PyMOL Python script that loads the backbone (N, CA, C, O; Angstrom):
from pymol import cmd

cmd.read_pdbstr("""\
ATOM      1  N   MET A   1      -7.376 -10.018   4.961  1.00  0.00           N
ATOM      2  CA  MET A   1      -5.845  -9.373   4.855  1.00  0.00           C
ATOM      3  C   MET A   1      -5.289  -9.279   5.962  1.00  0.00           C
ATOM      4  O   MET A   1      -5.639  -9.208   7.140  1.00  0.00           O
ATOM      5  N   ILE A   2      -4.449  -9.289   5.445  1.00  0.00           N
ATOM      6  CA  ILE A   2      -3.002  -9.354   6.240  1.00  0.00           C
ATOM      7  C   ILE A   2      -2.074  -8.047   6.574  1.00  0.00           C
ATOM      8  O   ILE A   2      -1.476  -7.454   5.676  1.00  0.00           O
ATOM      9  N   GLU A   3      -2.029  -7.776   7.516  1.00  0.00           N
ATOM     10  CA  GLU A   3      -1.441  -6.602   7.568  1.00  0.00           C
ATOM     11  C   GLU A   3       0.171  -6.514   8.658  1.00  0.00           C
ATOM     12  O   GLU A   3      -0.004  -6.871   9.823  1.00  0.00           O
ATOM     13  N   CYS A   4       1.219  -6.189   8.378  1.00  0.00           N
ATOM     14  CA  CYS A   4       2.636  -6.356   8.837  1.00  0.00           C
ATOM     15  C   CYS A   4       3.157  -4.757   8.134  1.00  0.00           C
ATOM     16  O   CYS A   4       3.109  -3.933   7.221  1.00  0.00           O
ATOM     17  N   ARG A   5       3.725  -5.238   9.610  1.00  0.00           N
ATOM     18  CA  ARG A   5       5.148  -4.556   9.314  1.00  0.00           C
ATOM     19  C   ARG A   5       6.223  -4.822   8.498  1.00  0.00           C
ATOM     20  O   ARG A   5       7.158  -5.235   9.184  1.00  0.00           O
ATOM     21  N   VAL A   6       6.461  -4.768   7.455  1.00  0.00           N
ATOM     22  CA  VAL A   6       8.061  -5.545   6.579  1.00  0.00           C
ATOM     23  C   VAL A   6       8.878  -4.901   7.041  1.00  0.00           C
ATOM     24  O   VAL A   6       8.442  -3.754   6.950  1.00  0.00           O
ATOM     25  N   PRO A   7      10.020  -4.865   7.597  1.00  0.00           N
ATOM     26  CA  PRO A   7      11.536  -4.423   7.861  1.00  0.00           C
ATOM     27  C   PRO A   7      11.698  -4.093   6.489  1.00  0.00           C
ATOM     28  O   PRO A   7      10.943  -4.594   5.657  1.00  0.00           O
ATOM     29  N   ILE A   8      12.581  -3.321   6.168  1.00  0.00           N
ATOM     30  CA  ILE A   8      12.570  -2.253   5.374  1.00  0.00           C
ATOM     31  C   ILE A   8      13.659  -3.570   4.204  1.00  0.00           C
ATOM     32  O   ILE A   8      13.480  -3.982   3.057  1.00  0.00           O
ATOM     33  N   GLY A   9      14.773  -3.846   5.286  1.00  0.00           N
ATOM     34  CA  GLY A   9      15.529  -4.222   4.813  1.00  0.00           C
ATOM     35  C   GLY A   9      15.326  -5.957   3.526  1.00  0.00           C
ATOM     36  O   GLY A   9      16.283  -6.358   2.863  1.00  0.00           O
ATOM     37  N   VAL A  10      14.224  -6.499   3.501  1.00  0.00           N
ATOM     38  CA  VAL A  10      13.406  -7.511   3.139  1.00  0.00           C
ATOM     39  C   VAL A  10      12.781  -6.822   1.684  1.00  0.00           C
ATOM     40  O   VAL A  10      12.089  -7.397   0.843  1.00  0.00           O
ATOM     41  N   ILE A  11      13.184  -5.629   1.680  1.00  0.00           N
ATOM     42  CA  ILE A  11      11.939  -4.744  -0.081  1.00  0.00           C
ATOM     43  C   ILE A  11      13.023  -4.438  -0.197  1.00  0.00           C
ATOM     44  O   ILE A  11      13.998  -4.109   0.478  1.00  0.00           O
ATOM     45  N   PRO A  12      12.453  -4.730  -2.062  1.00  0.00           N
ATOM     46  CA  PRO A  12      13.509  -4.702  -2.630  1.00  0.00           C
ATOM     47  C   PRO A  12      14.265  -3.410  -3.471  1.00  0.00           C
ATOM     48  O   PRO A  12      13.551  -2.749  -4.226  1.00  0.00           O
ATOM     49  N   ARG A  13      15.118  -3.203  -3.390  1.00  0.00           N
ATOM     50  CA  ARG A  13      15.565  -1.867  -3.537  1.00  0.00           C
ATOM     51  C   ARG A  13      14.651  -0.758  -4.373  1.00  0.00           C
ATOM     52  O   ARG A  13      14.202   0.347  -4.068  1.00  0.00           O
ATOM     53  N   ASN A  14      14.580  -1.704  -5.754  1.00  0.00           N
ATOM     54  CA  ASN A  14      14.013  -1.330  -6.910  1.00  0.00           C
ATOM     55  C   ASN A  14      12.452  -0.087  -6.097  1.00  0.00           C
ATOM     56  O   ASN A  14      12.078   1.085  -6.100  1.00  0.00           O
ATOM     57  N   TYR A  15      12.084  -1.461  -5.528  1.00  0.00           N
ATOM     58  CA  TYR A  15      10.685  -0.274  -4.948  1.00  0.00           C
ATOM     59  C   TYR A  15      10.499   0.878  -4.024  1.00  0.00           C
ATOM     60  O   TYR A  15       9.997   2.001  -3.985  1.00  0.00           O
ATOM     61  N   LEU A  16      11.209  -0.043  -3.246  1.00  0.00           N
ATOM     62  CA  LEU A  16      11.779   2.080  -2.230  1.00  0.00           C
ATOM     63  C   LEU A  16      11.701   2.857  -2.796  1.00  0.00           C
ATOM     64  O   LEU A  16      10.932   3.816  -2.733  1.00  0.00           O
ATOM     65  N   ARG A  17      12.674   2.555  -3.642  1.00  0.00           N
ATOM     66  CA  ARG A  17      12.835   4.176  -4.959  1.00  0.00           C
ATOM     67  C   ARG A  17      11.611   4.924  -5.699  1.00  0.00           C
ATOM     68  O   ARG A  17      11.469   6.136  -5.864  1.00  0.00           O
ATOM     69  N   CYS A  18      10.451   3.476  -6.247  1.00  0.00           N
ATOM     70  CA  CYS A  18       8.741   3.993  -5.861  1.00  0.00           C
ATOM     71  C   CYS A  18       8.345   4.476  -5.606  1.00  0.00           C
ATOM     72  O   CYS A  18       7.800   5.495  -6.031  1.00  0.00           O
ATOM     73  N   LEU A  19       8.442   3.740  -4.317  1.00  0.00           N
ATOM     74  CA  LEU A  19       7.926   4.419  -3.107  1.00  0.00           C
ATOM     75  C   LEU A  19       7.727   5.631  -2.629  1.00  0.00           C
ATOM     76  O   LEU A  19       6.732   6.355  -2.617  1.00  0.00           O
ATOM     77  N   ALA A  20       9.245   5.807  -2.075  1.00  0.00           N
ATOM     78  CA  ALA A  20       9.792   7.076  -2.403  1.00  0.00           C
ATOM     79  C   ALA A  20       8.941   8.125  -3.461  1.00  0.00           C
ATOM     80  O   ALA A  20       8.131   8.942  -3.022  1.00  0.00           O
ATOM     81  N   GLY A  21       9.194   8.004  -4.663  1.00  0.00           N
ATOM     82  CA  GLY A  21       8.801   8.639  -5.590  1.00  0.00           C
ATOM     83  C   GLY A  21       7.153   9.014  -5.069  1.00  0.00           C
ATOM     84  O   GLY A  21       6.865  10.191  -4.851  1.00  0.00           O
ATOM     85  N   GLU A  22       6.271   8.077  -4.919  1.00  0.00           N
ATOM     86  CA  GLU A  22       4.759   7.985  -4.888  1.00  0.00           C
ATOM     87  C   GLU A  22       4.771   9.330  -3.714  1.00  0.00           C
ATOM     88  O   GLU A  22       4.384  10.477  -3.935  1.00  0.00           O
ATOM     89  N   VAL A  23       5.340   8.785  -2.430  1.00  0.00           N
ATOM     90  CA  VAL A  23       4.969  10.156  -1.310  1.00  0.00           C
ATOM     91  C   VAL A  23       5.738  11.452  -1.952  1.00  0.00           C
ATOM     92  O   VAL A  23       5.141  12.520  -1.816  1.00  0.00           O
ATOM     93  N   LEU A  24       6.997  11.481  -2.636  1.00  0.00           N
ATOM     94  CA  LEU A  24       7.730  13.103  -3.204  1.00  0.00           C
ATOM     95  C   LEU A  24       6.562  13.733  -3.376  1.00  0.00           C
ATOM     96  O   LEU A  24       6.226  14.753  -2.774  1.00  0.00           O
ATOM     97  N   GLU A  25       5.619  12.872  -4.579  1.00  0.00           N
ATOM     98  CA  GLU A  25       4.155  13.224  -5.708  1.00  0.00           C
ATOM     99  C   GLU A  25       3.158  14.033  -5.039  1.00  0.00           C
ATOM    100  O   GLU A  25       2.538  15.070  -5.275  1.00  0.00           O
ATOM    101  N   GLU A  26       3.279  12.681  -3.594  1.00  0.00           N
ATOM    102  CA  GLU A  26       1.860  13.302  -3.215  1.00  0.00           C
ATOM    103  C   GLU A  26       2.345  15.085  -1.892  1.00  0.00           C
ATOM    104  O   GLU A  26       1.555  15.999  -1.654  1.00  0.00           O
ATOM    105  N   ILE A  27       3.518  14.991  -1.454  1.00  0.00           N
ATOM    106  CA  ILE A  27       3.870  15.773  -0.961  1.00  0.00           C
ATOM    107  C   ILE A  27       3.613  17.414  -1.733  1.00  0.00           C
ATOM    108  O   ILE A  27       3.149  18.485  -1.343  1.00  0.00           O
ATOM    109  N   PHE A  28       3.994  17.079  -2.567  1.00  0.00           N
ATOM    110  CA  PHE A  28       4.601  18.114  -3.359  1.00  0.00           C
ATOM    111  C   PHE A  28       3.104  18.436  -4.059  1.00  0.00           C
ATOM    112  O   PHE A  28       2.800  19.620  -4.208  1.00  0.00           O
ATOM    113  N   GLU A  29       2.242  17.465  -4.457  1.00  0.00           N
ATOM    114  CA  GLU A  29       0.671  17.699  -4.697  1.00  0.00           C
ATOM    115  C   GLU A  29       0.508  18.877  -4.110  1.00  0.00           C
ATOM    116  O   GLU A  29       0.509  20.092  -4.302  1.00  0.00           O
ATOM    117  N   ARG A  30       0.242  17.309  -2.624  1.00  0.00           N
ATOM    118  CA  ARG A  30      -0.108  18.707  -1.367  1.00  0.00           C
ATOM    119  C   ARG A  30       0.027  20.294  -1.188  1.00  0.00           C
ATOM    120  O   ARG A  30      -0.771  21.175  -0.866  1.00  0.00           O
ATOM    121  N   GLU A  31       1.395  20.276  -1.540  1.00  0.00           N
ATOM    122  CA  GLU A  31       2.006  21.925  -0.831  1.00  0.00           C
ATOM    123  C   GLU A  31       1.487  22.668  -2.104  1.00  0.00           C
ATOM    124  O   GLU A  31       1.079  23.809  -1.886  1.00  0.00           O
ATOM    125  N   LEU A  32       1.432  22.251  -3.315  1.00  0.00           N
ATOM    126  CA  LEU A  32       0.819  22.825  -4.066  1.00  0.00           C
ATOM    127  C   LEU A  32      -0.613  23.486  -4.403  1.00  0.00           C
ATOM    128  O   LEU A  32      -0.987  24.621  -4.699  1.00  0.00           O
ATOM    129  N   ASP A  33      -1.076  22.556  -4.264  1.00  0.00           N
ATOM    130  CA  ASP A  33      -2.671  22.039  -4.203  1.00  0.00           C
ATOM    131  C   ASP A  33      -3.445  21.729  -2.635  1.00  0.00           C
ATOM    132  O   ASP A  33      -3.923  20.620  -2.396  1.00  0.00           O
ATOM    133  N   PRO A  34      -3.484  22.715  -1.761  1.00  0.00           N
ATOM    134  CA  PRO A  34      -3.847  22.301   0.177  1.00  0.00           C
ATOM    135  C   PRO A  34      -5.194  21.502  -0.273  1.00  0.00           C
ATOM    136  O   PRO A  34      -5.230  20.283  -0.106  1.00  0.00           O
ATOM    137  N   GLU A  35      -6.074  22.050  -0.728  1.00  0.00           N
ATOM    138  CA  GLU A  35      -7.397  20.614  -1.203  1.00  0.00           C
ATOM    139  C   GLU A  35      -7.146  19.785  -1.946  1.00  0.00           C
ATOM    140  O   GLU A  35      -8.219  19.649  -2.534  1.00  0.00           O
ATOM    141  N   HIS A  36      -6.101  18.721  -2.600  1.00  0.00           N
ATOM    142  CA  HIS A  36      -6.052  18.313  -2.935  1.00  0.00           C
ATOM    143  C   HIS A  36      -5.576  16.519  -2.108  1.00  0.00           C
ATOM    144  O   HIS A  36      -4.469  16.204  -1.671  1.00  0.00           O
ATOM    145  N   ARG A  37      -6.582  15.839  -2.133  1.00  0.00           N
ATOM    146  CA  ARG A  37      -6.384  14.517  -1.524  1.00  0.00           C
ATOM    147  C   ARG A  37      -6.374  13.428  -2.297  1.00  0.00           C
ATOM    148  O   ARG A  37      -6.807  13.667  -3.424  1.00  0.00           O
ATOM    149  N   ARG A  38      -6.093  12.487  -2.146  1.00  0.00           N
ATOM    150  CA  ARG A  38      -6.281  10.816  -3.032  1.00  0.00           C
ATOM    151  C   ARG A  38      -6.725  10.061  -2.442  1.00  0.00           C
ATOM    152  O   ARG A  38      -6.467   9.926  -1.246  1.00  0.00           O
ATOM    153  N   LEU A  39      -7.660   9.213  -3.191  1.00  0.00           N
ATOM    154  CA  LEU A  39      -8.150   8.553  -2.737  1.00  0.00           C
ATOM    155  C   LEU A  39      -7.821   7.665  -1.680  1.00  0.00           C
ATOM    156  O   LEU A  39      -8.332   7.474  -0.576  1.00  0.00           O
ATOM    157  N   GLU A  40      -6.418   6.944  -2.533  1.00  0.00           N
ATOM    158  CA  GLU A  40      -5.078   6.307  -2.495  1.00  0.00           C
ATOM    159  C   GLU A  40      -4.350   5.818  -3.073  1.00  0.00           C
ATOM    160  O   GLU A  40      -4.590   5.496  -4.237  1.00  0.00           O
ATOM    161  N   ILE A  41      -3.292   5.598  -2.540  1.00  0.00           N
ATOM    162  CA  ILE A  41      -2.142   5.107  -3.155  1.00  0.00           C
ATOM    163  C   ILE A  41      -2.309   3.502  -3.404  1.00  0.00           C
ATOM    164  O   ILE A  41      -1.789   2.813  -2.526  1.00  0.00           O
ATOM    165  N   ASN A  42      -2.705   3.073  -4.056  1.00  0.00           N
ATOM    166  CA  ASN A  42      -2.020   1.905  -5.137  1.00  0.00           C
ATOM    167  C   ASN A  42      -0.682   1.832  -5.645  1.00  0.00           C
ATOM    168  O   ASN A  42      -0.204   2.135  -6.738  1.00  0.00           O
ATOM    169  N   PHE A  43      -0.028   1.203  -4.243  1.00  0.00           N
ATOM    170  CA  PHE A  43       1.222   0.463  -4.103  1.00  0.00           C
ATOM    171  C   PHE A  43       1.582  -1.110  -3.495  1.00  0.00           C
ATOM    172  O   PHE A  43       0.845  -1.289  -2.525  1.00  0.00           O
ATOM    173  N   GLY A  44       2.400  -2.227  -3.715  1.00  0.00           N
ATOM    174  CA  GLY A  44       2.923  -3.465  -3.532  1.00  0.00           C
ATOM    175  C   GLY A  44       4.416  -3.653  -3.907  1.00  0.00           C
ATOM    176  O   GLY A  44       5.231  -3.197  -4.709  1.00  0.00           O
ATOM    177  N   PHE A  45       4.360  -4.366  -3.124  1.00  0.00           N
ATOM    178  CA  PHE A  45       5.615  -5.139  -3.495  1.00  0.00           C
ATOM    179  C   PHE A  45       6.244  -6.499  -3.185  1.00  0.00           C
ATOM    180  O   PHE A  45       6.112  -6.653  -1.970  1.00  0.00           O
ATOM    181  N   PRO A  46       6.858  -7.544  -3.710  1.00  0.00           N
ATOM    182  CA  PRO A  46       6.853  -8.748  -2.994  1.00  0.00           C
ATOM    183  C   PRO A  46       7.846  -8.754  -1.947  1.00  0.00           C
ATOM    184  O   PRO A  46       8.802  -7.979  -1.931  1.00  0.00           O
ATOM    185  N   VAL A  47       7.627  -9.579  -1.128  1.00  0.00           N
ATOM    186  CA  VAL A  47       8.717 -10.440  -0.315  1.00  0.00           C
ATOM    187  C   VAL A  47       8.453 -11.915  -0.587  1.00  0.00           C
ATOM    188  O   VAL A  47       7.653 -12.850  -0.637  1.00  0.00           O
ATOM    189  N   ARG A  48       9.650 -11.476  -0.721  1.00  0.00           N
ATOM    190  CA  ARG A  48      10.430 -12.834  -0.788  1.00  0.00           C
ATOM    191  C   ARG A  48      11.379 -13.910   0.281  1.00  0.00           C
ATOM    192  O   ARG A  48      12.105 -14.903   0.249  1.00  0.00           O
ATOM    193  N   SER A  49      10.962 -13.218   0.925  1.00  0.00           N
ATOM    194  CA  SER A  49      11.458 -14.024   2.300  1.00  0.00           C
ATOM    195  C   SER A  49      10.266 -14.267   3.946  1.00  0.00           C
ATOM    196  O   SER A  49       9.226 -13.632   4.116  1.00  0.00           O
ATOM    197  N   ASN A  50      10.567 -14.833   4.469  1.00  0.00           N
ATOM    198  CA  ASN A  50       9.301 -15.288   5.440  1.00  0.00           C
ATOM    199  C   ASN A  50       9.657 -13.586   6.275  1.00  0.00           C
ATOM    200  O   ASN A  50      10.571 -12.765   6.353  1.00  0.00           O
ATOM    201  N   ILE A  51       8.195 -13.807   6.785  1.00  0.00           N
ATOM    202  CA  ILE A  51       8.395 -12.743   8.265  1.00  0.00           C
ATOM    203  C   ILE A  51       7.797 -12.836   9.227  1.00  0.00           C
ATOM    204  O   ILE A  51       6.606 -13.127   9.338  1.00  0.00           O
ATOM    205  N   SER A  52       8.627 -12.576  10.119  1.00  0.00           N
ATOM    206  CA  SER A  52       8.429 -12.741  11.305  1.00  0.00           C
ATOM    207  C   SER A  52       7.102 -13.026  11.954  1.00  0.00           C
ATOM    208  O   SER A  52       6.444 -11.996  12.101  1.00  0.00           O
ATOM    209  N   PRO A  53       6.551 -14.060  12.361  1.00  0.00           N
ATOM    210  CA  PRO A  53       5.150 -13.836  13.546  1.00  0.00           C
ATOM    211  C   PRO A  53       5.417 -12.535  14.501  1.00  0.00           C
ATOM    212  O   PRO A  53       4.586 -12.477  15.407  1.00  0.00           O
ATOM    213  N   ASP A  54       6.116 -11.768  14.510  1.00  0.00           N
ATOM    214  CA  ASP A  54       5.991 -11.013  15.835  1.00  0.00           C
ATOM    215  C   ASP A  54       5.660  -9.606  14.619  1.00  0.00           C
ATOM    216  O   ASP A  54       4.792  -8.773  14.880  1.00  0.00           O
ATOM    217  N   HIS A  55       6.231  -9.559  13.729  1.00  0.00           N
ATOM    218  CA  HIS A  55       5.543  -8.357  12.576  1.00  0.00           C
ATOM    219  C   HIS A  55       4.751  -8.473  12.309  1.00  0.00           C
ATOM    220  O   HIS A  55       4.625  -7.513  11.549  1.00  0.00           O
ATOM    221  N   ILE A  56       3.287  -9.310  12.274  1.00  0.00           N
ATOM    222  CA  ILE A  56       2.029  -9.338  11.991  1.00  0.00           C
ATOM    223  C   ILE A  56       1.272  -8.099  13.204  1.00  0.00           C
ATOM    224  O   ILE A  56       0.996  -8.407  14.363  1.00  0.00           O
ATOM    225  N   VAL A  57       1.140  -7.299  12.860  1.00  0.00           N
ATOM    226  CA  VAL A  57       0.224  -6.663  13.639  1.00  0.00           C
ATOM    227  C   VAL A  57      -1.329  -6.559  13.635  1.00  0.00           C
ATOM    228  O   VAL A  57      -1.892  -6.327  14.705  1.00  0.00           O
ATOM    229  N   ALA A  58      -2.161  -6.741  12.325  1.00  0.00           N
ATOM    230  CA  ALA A  58      -3.948  -7.405  12.727  1.00  0.00           C
ATOM    231  C   ALA A  58      -3.986  -8.089  11.358  1.00  0.00           C
ATOM    232  O   ALA A  58      -3.233  -8.201  10.390  1.00  0.00           O
ATOM    233  N   PHE A  59      -5.422  -8.564  11.785  1.00  0.00           N
ATOM    234  CA  PHE A  59      -6.012  -9.707  10.060  1.00  0.00           C
ATOM    235  C   PHE A  59      -7.345  -8.672  10.028  1.00  0.00           C
ATOM    236  O   PHE A  59      -8.196  -8.538  10.908  1.00  0.00           O
ATOM    237  N   HIS A  60      -7.279  -8.197   9.130  1.00  0.00           N
ATOM    238  CA  HIS A  60      -8.566  -7.660   8.491  1.00  0.00           C
ATOM    239  C   HIS A  60      -9.624  -8.590   7.610  1.00  0.00           C
ATOM    240  O   HIS A  60      -9.143  -9.462   6.887  1.00  0.00           O
ATOM    241  N   HIS A  61     -10.986  -8.417   7.665  1.00  0.00           N
ATOM    242  CA  HIS A  61     -11.902  -9.798   7.465  1.00  0.00           C
ATOM    243  C   HIS A  61     -12.772  -8.330   6.551  1.00  0.00           C
ATOM    244  O   HIS A  61     -13.633  -7.709   7.175  1.00  0.00           O
ATOM    245  N   PRO A  62     -12.509  -8.018   5.440  1.00  0.00           N
ATOM    246  CA  PRO A  62     -13.503  -7.054   4.787  1.00  0.00           C
ATOM    247  C   PRO A  62     -14.977  -8.027   4.022  1.00  0.00           C
ATOM    248  O   PRO A  62     -14.930  -8.984   3.249  1.00  0.00           O
ATOM    249  N   SER A  63     -16.096  -7.367   4.569  1.00  0.00           N
ATOM    250  CA  SER A  63     -17.208  -7.798   3.898  1.00  0.00           C
ATOM    251  C   SER A  63     -17.582  -7.867   2.075  1.00  0.00           C
ATOM    252  O   SER A  63     -18.261  -8.653   1.415  1.00  0.00           O
ATOM    253  N   GLN A  64     -16.890  -6.818   1.760  1.00  0.00           N
ATOM    254  CA  GLN A  64     -16.637  -7.284   0.485  1.00  0.00           C
ATOM    255  C   GLN A  64     -15.671  -6.204   0.555  1.00  0.00           C
ATOM    256  O   GLN A  64     -15.220  -5.471   1.436  1.00  0.00           O
ATOM    257  N   ILE A  65     -15.404  -6.491  -1.607  1.00  0.00           N
ATOM    258  CA  ILE A  65     -14.255  -6.801  -2.087  1.00  0.00           C
ATOM    259  C   ILE A  65     -14.009  -5.516  -3.102  1.00  0.00           C
ATOM    260  O   ILE A  65     -14.789  -5.747  -4.026  1.00  0.00           O
ATOM    261  N   PRO A  66     -13.434  -4.483  -3.349  1.00  0.00           N
ATOM    262  CA  PRO A  66     -13.761  -3.972  -5.068  1.00  0.00           C
ATOM    263  C   PRO A  66     -13.204  -4.553  -5.962  1.00  0.00           C
ATOM    264  O   PRO A  66     -11.977  -4.585  -5.878  1.00  0.00           O
ATOM    265  N   ASN A  67     -13.830  -5.206  -7.109  1.00  0.00           N
ATOM    266  CA  ASN A  67     -13.501  -5.742  -7.725  1.00  0.00           C
ATOM    267  C   ASN A  67     -12.610  -4.906  -8.875  1.00  0.00           C
ATOM    268  O   ASN A  67     -13.512  -4.295  -9.448  1.00  0.00           O
ATOM    269  N   ASP A  68     -11.384  -4.530  -9.534  1.00  0.00           N
ATOM    270  CA  ASP A  68     -10.860  -3.876 -10.596  1.00  0.00           C
ATOM    271  C   ASP A  68     -11.678  -4.443 -11.819  1.00  0.00           C
ATOM    272  O   ASP A  68     -12.165  -3.535 -12.493  1.00  0.00           O
ATOM    273  N   ARG A  69     -11.899  -5.467 -12.187  1.00  0.00           N
ATOM    274  CA  ARG A  69     -12.138  -5.794 -13.235  1.00  0.00           C
ATOM    275  C   ARG A  69     -13.975  -5.573 -13.439  1.00  0.00           C
ATOM    276  O   ARG A  69     -14.490  -6.322 -14.268  1.00  0.00           O
ATOM    277  N   ARG A  70     -14.622  -4.878 -12.925  1.00  0.00           N
ATOM    278  CA  ARG A  70     -15.897  -4.756 -12.813  1.00  0.00           C
ATOM    279  C   ARG A  70     -16.109  -3.194 -12.429  1.00  0.00           C
ATOM    280  O   ARG A  70     -17.097  -2.785 -11.818  1.00  0.00           O
ATOM    281  N   PHE A  71     -15.173  -2.484 -12.821  1.00  0.00           N
ATOM    282  CA  PHE A  71     -15.323  -0.866 -12.242  1.00  0.00           C
ATOM    283  C   PHE A  71     -15.442  -0.573 -10.820  1.00  0.00           C
ATOM    284  O   PHE A  71     -16.066   0.347 -10.292  1.00  0.00           O
ATOM    285  N   ARG A  72     -14.701  -1.557 -10.244  1.00  0.00           N
ATOM    286  CA  ARG A  72     -14.722  -1.383  -8.856  1.00  0.00           C
ATOM    287  C   ARG A  72     -16.422  -1.750  -7.752  1.00  0.00           C
ATOM    288  O   ARG A  72     -16.715  -1.447  -6.596  1.00  0.00           O
ATOM    289  N   MET A  73     -16.982  -2.317  -8.564  1.00  0.00           N
ATOM    290  CA  MET A  73     -18.336  -3.060  -7.830  1.00  0.00           C
ATOM    291  C   MET A  73     -17.038  -3.669  -6.453  1.00  0.00           C
ATOM    292  O   MET A  73     -15.837  -3.940  -6.447  1.00  0.00           O
ATOM    293  N   LEU A  74     -18.195  -3.650  -5.411  1.00  0.00           N
ATOM    294  CA  LEU A  74     -17.882  -4.318  -4.478  1.00  0.00           C
ATOM    295  C   LEU A  74     -18.833  -6.009  -4.338  1.00  0.00           C
ATOM    296  O   LEU A  74     -20.021  -5.857  -4.054  1.00  0.00           O
ATOM    297  N   GLU A  75     -18.587  -6.786  -4.433  1.00  0.00           N
ATOM    298  CA  GLU A  75     -18.275  -8.510  -4.067  1.00  0.00           C
ATOM    299  C   GLU A  75     -18.180  -8.733  -2.796  1.00  0.00           C
ATOM    300  O   GLU A  75     -17.460  -8.089  -2.033  1.00  0.00           O
ATOM    301  N   ASP A  76     -18.979  -9.759  -2.460  1.00  0.00           N
ATOM    302  CA  ASP A  76     -19.048 -10.604  -1.059  1.00  0.00           C
ATOM    303  C   ASP A  76     -17.733 -11.182  -1.658  1.00  0.00           C
ATOM    304  O   ASP A  76     -17.099 -12.040  -1.042  1.00  0.00           O
TER     305      ASP A  76
END
""", "prot")
cmd.dss("prot")
cmd.show_as("cartoon", "prot")
cmd.util.cbc("prot")
cmd.orient("prot")
């Protein structure tokens, strides 16, 4: 996996709206129930232009990857 700092200008506006909704939902969930902790936020968006190498933060090499089609079982 490649971790990048994506410039906000290349993220489609409708995806930014969805991300804002996810963040607000999480804020209100935590405010209403301080014990609430989401295990993960599954959010992604397309990047339709090149990203400068300066925006690459890190490379990650997970030893196992959860497979959503097999009930998130870890696979090599």
